C-alpha distance (Angstrom), angle and dihedral (degrees) to the residues before:
residue distance angle dihedral
X1 . . .
X2 3.75 . .
X3 3.77 123.1 .
X4 3.79 89.9 -115.1
X5 3.82 92.9 59.9
X6 3.81 94.3 51.9
X7 3.80 118.5 107.1
X8 3.80 110.2 -109.5
X9 3.81 114.9 -101.4
X10 3.72 117.7 -112.7
X11 3.76 113.3 -108.9
X12 3.83 95.6 -111.3
X13 3.83 91.5 47.6
X14 3.81 91.7 49.2
X15 3.78 92.4 48.4
X16 3.81 90.9 49.7
X17 3.84 90.8 50.3
X18 3.78 89.1 47.7
X19 3.82 90.5 53.6
X20 3.84 89.4 50.1
X21 3.79 90.4 52.0
X22 3.83 89.5 49.5
X23 3.80 89.2 57.9
X24 3.80 91.6 46.9
X25 3.78 90.8 50.6
X26 3.80 90.2 47.7
X27 3.78 90.0 57.5
X28 3.85 91.4 44.4
X29 3.77 93.0 52.2
X30 3.78 90.1 43.8
X31 3.87 88.4 59.2
X32 3.86 86.3 48.1
X33 3.81 89.9 59.5
X34 3.80 103.4 -94.1
X35 3.77 122.6 125.7
X36 3.78 111.2 -100.4
X37 3.83 93.2 -112.5
X38 3.77 90.7 50.3
X39 3.77 90.1 51.6
X40 3.83 91.6 50.4
X41 3.76 91.4 49.0
X42 3.81 91.1 51.9
X43 3.78 88.2 47.9
X44 3.77 91.6 51.4
X45 3.78 92.1 51.7
X46 3.79 92.2 46.2
X47 3.76 101.9 44.2
X48 3.77 110.5 33.3
X49 3.84 120.6 87.5
X50 3.81 87.4 -125.9
X51 3.78 104.7 72.5
X52 3.79 99.5 -173.9
X53 3.82 122.6 58.9
X54 3.72 132.9 -179.1
X55 3.80 119.0 -129.4
X56 3.83 90.7 -104.1
X57 3.78 92.7 48.7
X58 3.82 90.3 52.9
X59 3.79 90.7 50.2
X60 3.81 91.5 47.6
X61 3.81 97.4 43.0
X62 3.82 95.1 47.8
X63 3.84 95.2 34.8
X64 3.82 91.9 -130.9
X65 3.76 132.6 139.7
X66 3.72 121.2 -93.3
X67 3.81 92.2 -119.2
X68 3.83 90.9 53.0
X69 3.80 91.1 48.0
X70 3.82 91.7 47.7
X71 3.82 94.5 49.6
X72 3.81 93.0 44.5
X73 3.84 93.4 48.3
X74 3.83 91.2 47.8
X75 3.84 90.2 51.1
X76 3.78 92.6 47.4
X77 3.79 90.5 49.3
X78 3.82 90.3 50.6
X79 3.80 90.2 49.8
X80 3.80 89.6 51.5
X81 3.79 94.9 -119.2
X82 3.78 100.7 110.8
X83 3.80 132.7 36.3
X84 3.73 134.2 177.4
X85 3.78 131.4 -134.8
X86 3.77 130.1 -163.8
X87 3.77 127.4 -143.7
X88 3.78 119.1 -138.2
X89 3.77 109.7 -101.6
X90 3.77 93.3 16.8
X91 3.83 119.4 94.9
X92 3.80 94.2 -159.4
X93 3.73 124.2 101.6
X94 3.74 117.7 -131.8
X95 3.78 116.6 -148.9
X96 3.81 122.1 -147.5
X97 3.79 140.3 157.9
X98 3.75 111.1 -76.6
X99 3.76 105.4 -102.5
X100 3.79 105.2 178.8
X101 3.77 92.2 96.4
X102 3.75 115.7 34.0
X103 3.78 91.2 -174.5
X104 3.81 98.2 53.8
X105 3.79 94.4 102.9
X106 3.77 90.9 46.2
X107 3.79 91.0 48.4
X108 3.83 90.1 53.1
X109 3.81 90.4 50.3
X110 3.79 91.2 46.7
X111 3.81 91.3 50.7
X112 3.83 91.3 51.3
X113 3.82 89.4 50.4
X114 3.80 91.3 50.3
X115 3.81 92.4 48.0
X116 3.84 90.5 49.6
X117 3.80 90.9 50.1
X118 3.84 91.4 49.2
X119 3.77 89.4 51.6
X120 3.78 93.8 47.5
X121 3.81 90.5 48.6
X122 3.80 89.0 51.6
X123 3.83 90.6 50.6
X124 3.80 91.9 49.4
X125 3.82 90.6 48.8
X126 3.81 90.5 54.4
X127 3.80 94.5 49.8
X128 3.76 117.5 99.7
X129 3.82 91.8 -149.8
X130 3.80 107.7 48.4
X131 3.80 89.0 -174.5
X132 3.83 96.6 57.5
X133 3.80 118.0 128.7
X134 3.84 90.7 -104.7
X135 3.80 92.6 50.6
X136 3.76 90.3 50.9
X137 3.79 91.6 52.4
X138 3.87 89.5 47.1
X139 3.79 90.6 49.4
X140 3.82 90.1 52.3
X141 3.84 91.7 49.0
X142 3.78 90.0 48.9
X143 3.81 92.3 50.3
X144 3.83 92.8 48.7
X145 3.79 94.6 46.0
X146 3.82 91.4 45.7
X147 3.79 87.3 53.9
X148 3.78 90.9 49.8
X149 3.81 93.2 47.5
X150 3.80 91.2 48.7
X151 3.82 91.4 52.1
X152 3.78 92.2 45.1
X153 3.84 87.2 58.5
X154 3.80 91.2 51.7
X155 3.83 92.5 49.3
X156 3.81 91.8 45.7
X157 3.83 90.0 52.8
X158 3.84 91.8 44.4
X159 3.86 94.6 50.1
X160 3.75 98.5 36.4
X161 3.81 95.1 49.4
X162 3.80 94.9 -121.7
């Protein structure tokens, strides 16, 4: 069944599903090295229909302490993942995903792949038997990640107009 033929979700059901995905994203980003609260804040800003939240709204929505929210937001700002905007006449700061560079997450992923390939190439170079089972696995990983990196470059050029 195509997405277009599905019955629209009720608002309450959709919001509940969004909250579940926020928790899943929180665990995902935790495994990627972010603090759990930071991951949940990123998830909130990614998933919810509302894409800009005040500090108090983040605290309320995620049921976290103000100090946890403050520390997490500061870290996300330093990492370049979150920014805030202000609205004339309103003293509140509105936090949102940083949008100036749509490829920043892809660039981070690409850098990790390149670093992994460099490490694997170094390992292979140090092996006496370059045809050992481990070396063959590493060669396969390198070939696959090189393919991914090459195609990431093509897509970046296609979507950025370079």
